[in-house]
Wavefront OBJ file of the C-alpha trace (Angstrom):
o trace
v 7.575 -5.009 24.257
v 10.971 -4.830 22.586
v 11.172 -2.991 19.259
v 10.174 -5.229 16.348
v 10.720 -5.230 12.590
v 7.153 -5.319 11.254
v 5.688 -6.036 7.836
v 2.360 -4.280 7.347
v -0.008 -5.576 4.651
v -2.885 -3.126 4.232
v -4.524 -2.063 0.982
v -6.193 1.133 2.213
v -3.495 3.831 1.905
v -4.809 6.044 4.730
v -5.131 3.129 7.152
v -1.673 1.872 6.180
v -0.136 5.305 6.748
v -1.834 5.736 10.133
v -0.980 2.239 11.315
v 2.661 2.599 10.242
v 2.846 5.860 12.163
v 1.357 4.294 15.308
v 3.809 1.406 15.090
v 6.752 3.778 14.720
v 5.568 5.894 17.672
v 5.430 2.660 19.684
v 9.126 2.183 18.832
v 8.869 -0.418 16.082
v 10.439 -0.437 12.623
v 8.024 -0.847 9.735
v 10.226 -2.632 7.204
v 7.591 -2.638 4.442
v 4.017 -1.632 3.723
v 2.401 -3.776 1.045
v -1.072 -3.614 -0.499
v -1.194 -6.955 -2.340
v -0.798 -10.638 -1.598
v 2.217 -10.928 -3.914
v 3.828 -7.827 -2.425
v 3.430 -9.166 1.117
v 4.967 -12.526 0.205
v 7.920 -10.862 -1.551
v 8.496 -8.389 1.298
v 8.460 -11.173 3.903
v 11.124 -13.066 1.956
v 13.237 -9.938 1.553
v 12.972 -8.433 5.051
v 12.218 -11.476 7.270
v 10.083 -9.435 9.672
v 9.708 -10.382 13.305
v 5.951 -9.731 13.153
v 3.390 -9.293 10.401
v 0.177 -7.294 10.656
v -1.985 -8.371 7.736
v -5.374 -7.193 6.521
v -7.331 -10.337 5.684
v -8.713 -8.841 2.476
v -6.232 -7.125 0.196
v -6.928 -5.270 -3.044
v -5.270 -7.981 -5.112
v -5.301 -11.314 -3.396
v -5.844 -12.392 0.151
v -3.942 -11.559 3.302
v -4.788 -15.000 4.649
v -3.328 -16.655 1.534
v -0.247 -14.418 1.793
v 0.370 -15.529 5.377
v -0.117 -19.184 4.423
v 2.491 -18.813 1.659
v 4.913 -16.977 3.947
v 4.600 -19.571 6.709
v 5.693 -22.326 4.317
v 9.165 -20.742 4.523
v 9.135 -20.607 8.335
v 7.007 -19.268 11.135
v 6.591 -15.517 11.608
v 4.197 -14.283 14.289
v 1.243 -12.498 12.736
v -1.928 -10.576 13.472
v -4.850 -10.601 11.064
v -6.848 -7.386 10.834
v -10.350 -7.363 9.395
v -13.618 -5.493 9.367
v -15.483 -8.815 9.575
v -15.078 -12.261 11.077
v -12.586 -14.317 9.059
v -13.827 -17.809 8.241
v -11.501 -20.777 8.266
v -8.893 -19.599 10.767
v -7.979 -21.831 13.663
v -8.615 -20.884 17.284
v -4.925 -19.975 17.700
v -5.173 -17.169 15.116
v -4.747 -13.656 16.455
v -7.458 -11.518 14.877
v -8.056 -7.819 15.459
v -11.438 -6.512 14.320
v -11.726 -2.990 12.912
v -12.167 -0.469 14.352
v -9.664 -1.033 17.139
v -7.759 1.042 19.657
v -4.012 1.372 20.067
v -4.263 -0.667 23.279
v -6.071 -3.466 21.402
v -3.385 -3.404 18.700
v -0.618 -3.696 21.299
v -2.453 -6.550 23.066
v -2.895 -8.415 19.755
v 0.794 -7.953 18.946
v 1.740 -9.327 22.358
v -0.538 -12.365 21.873
v 1.009 -13.042 18.458
v 4.540 -12.778 19.818
v 3.678 -15.189 22.642
v 2.220 -17.790 20.245
v 4.053 -21.107 19.922
v 6.312 -21.369 16.886
v 4.175 -24.050 15.303
v 0.924 -22.057 15.355
l 1 2 3 4 5 6 7 8 9 10 11 12 13 14 15 16 17 18 19 20 21 22 23 24 25 26 27 28 29 30 31 32 33 34 35 36 37 38 39 40 41 42 43 44 45 46 47 48 49 50 51 52 53 54 55 56 57 58 59 60 61 62 63 64 65 66 67 68 69 70 71 72 73 74 75 76 77 78 79 80 81 82 83 84 85 86 87 88 89 90 91 92 93 94 95 96 97 98 99 100 101 102 103 104 105 106 107 108 109 110 111 112 113 114 115 116 117 118 119
């Protein structure tokens, strides 16, 4: 996979730090790490990432709502991360359940990048 500019939305600081490190080791640029819905929406507008990895439940707000708001400005491939099944997502959604391995993360990223632009 070519290096990507990735927005990471994760409200648990330790998980965010570890995930950002894994992504960097894999050769990607983490353009922003945000812990709130509003922060994720603002960072997406500012950095226009090539991929978003978004925790479905953020400390303030919802990762799902953040992605919905971001997608109104144009499609950005995305992976939802959650410790539980996320209700209301379509079958095309790429969801990674915690805990996951690096290989599962890479596979989810590849699925998201292969998704049609209208998904």
